[in-house]
C-alpha positions in Angstrom: 134.6 122.3 135.5 138.1 123.4 136.0 140.2 123.3 133.0 143.5 121.4 133.3 146.2 123.8 132.5 149.6 123.2 130.8 152.5 123.4 133.3 155.5 123.5 131.0 157.3 122.1 128.0 159.4 119.1 129.2 161.6 118.6 126.2 162.0 118.1 122.5 163.2 114.8 121.1 165.7 114.4 118.4 166.8 111.0 117.1 170.5 110.7 116.0 173.2 108.3 114.8 176.0 109.2 117.0 174.9 110.1 120.6 178.5 111.2 121.5 178.8 113.5 118.3 175.4 115.1 119.1 176.3 115.6 122.7 179.4 117.3 121.8 177.7 119.6 119.2 174.9 120.7 121.6 177.4 121.4 124.3 179.2 123.6 121.7 176.0 125.3 121.2 175.9 125.9 125.1 173.6 123.2 126.4 174.8 121.0 129.2 174.6 117.1 129.6 172.1 116.4 132.3 172.1 112.8 132.1 172.6 109.6 130.0 170.8 106.4 130.1 169.3 103.2 128.3 165.8 103.1 128.1 164.8 99.5 127.1 161.9 96.8 127.5 158.3 96.2 126.8 157.1 99.2 128.9 159.0 101.7 127.0 157.7 100.3 123.7 154.1 100.7 125.0 154.8 104.4 125.1 156.2 104.7 121.7 154.1 102.0 119.9 157.4 100.3 118.8 157.0 97.2 120.9 160.3 95.9 122.7 163.0 98.5 122.2 166.3 99.6 123.3 167.1 103.2 123.0 170.2 105.1 124.5 169.2 108.8 125.4 171.1 111.8 126.5 169.2 114.7 128.2 170.7 118.2 127.4 169.6 121.3 129.4 169.8 124.9 128.4 171.8 127.2 130.8 168.6 128.7 132.3 167.4 125.1 133.2 163.9 125.5 131.6 164.4 123.8 128.2 165.6 120.4 127.4 166.5 118.3 124.3 166.3 114.5 124.6 168.9 113.1 122.1 167.9 109.3 121.4 169.9 106.6 119.5 167.7 103.8 118.7 169.5 100.4 118.8 166.2 98.3 118.3 164.2 98.8 116.3 166.4 100.8 114.1 165.2 104.1 112.6 163.0 103.6 109.6 163.1 107.0 108.0 165.5 110.2 107.7 164.0 113.6 107.7 167.4 115.4 108.5 168.0 117.0 105.2 164.4 118.1 104.6 164.0 121.7 103.4 162.9 124.4 105.9 159.2 124.2 104.4 158.8 120.6 105.2 155.8 119.5 107.2 156.1 118.1 110.7 158.6 119.1 113.5 161.5 120.5 111.9 163.9 122.6 114.0 164.8 124.0 117.5 165.6 127.5 118.0 168.0 129.0 120.5 168.6 132.4 121.5 172.2 133.4 121.5 174.3 136.4 122.6 176.5 136.8 119.6 175.1 135.1 116.5 178.1 135.8 114.4 180.4 134.2 117.0 178.2 131.3 117.4 177.9 130.6 113.6 181.8 131.0 113.4 182.2 128.5 116.2 179.7 125.8 115.0 181.1 126.0 111.5 184.4 124.8 112.9 182.3 121.4 113.8 180.8 121.1 110.4 177.7 123.3 110.6 176.7 125.3 107.6 174.4 128.3 107.1 171.1 127.3 105.3 170.6 130.8 103.9 172.2 134.0 105.5 172.0 135.9 108.8 169.3 138.3 108.4 167.9 141.2 110.8 164.1 141.4 111.5 163.2 145.0 112.2 165.3 146.2 115.3 164.3 143.1 117.2 166.3 140.0 116.1 169.1 138.8 113.9 168.2 135.2 112.9 169.5 132.3 110.9 169.3 128.5 110.3 172.2 126.1 110.2 172.5 122.4 109.5 174.5 121.0 112.3 175.7 117.7 113.2 174.1 114.9 111.1 172.2 117.5 109.1 169.9 118.7 112.0 168.3 121.9 111.4 169.0 124.6 114.2 167.7 128.1 114.4 169.6 130.9 116.1 168.4 134.1 117.3 170.1 137.1 118.6 168.0 139.7 120.3 168.9 143.2 119.6 168.5 146.2 121.9 167.7 144.9 125.3 170.5 142.5 125.8 
């Protein structure tokens, strides 16, 4: 029997209140808006288990074209819980990590858009400088700057 193999990770979904603000924030991080659309109807609700739904989505893509974020704003049904300010050690999906060229410059730039460091920028051995920030709507974002082989 041939084992079915994984082809790729397609995207990570993030539910937001303001699609426009989230798009602007992730464009500042360095992602590009790939497309925007409304997804609605009974067929979509069969996938999510939510019944009939109307969701405005925006697909953001990384500069290398390999990774995407699907930003979603639920019109119906409305969101039922809020995990945005959960601490870093909470169970479940929590954050997205981006590798950046200059972590200090990125933190400075994003702080002008309301982002705040969760802890501090730290160095792990001679490999990486790392930090977590709370961005737009309190979303947790990880940043990593690879040291050495830049």
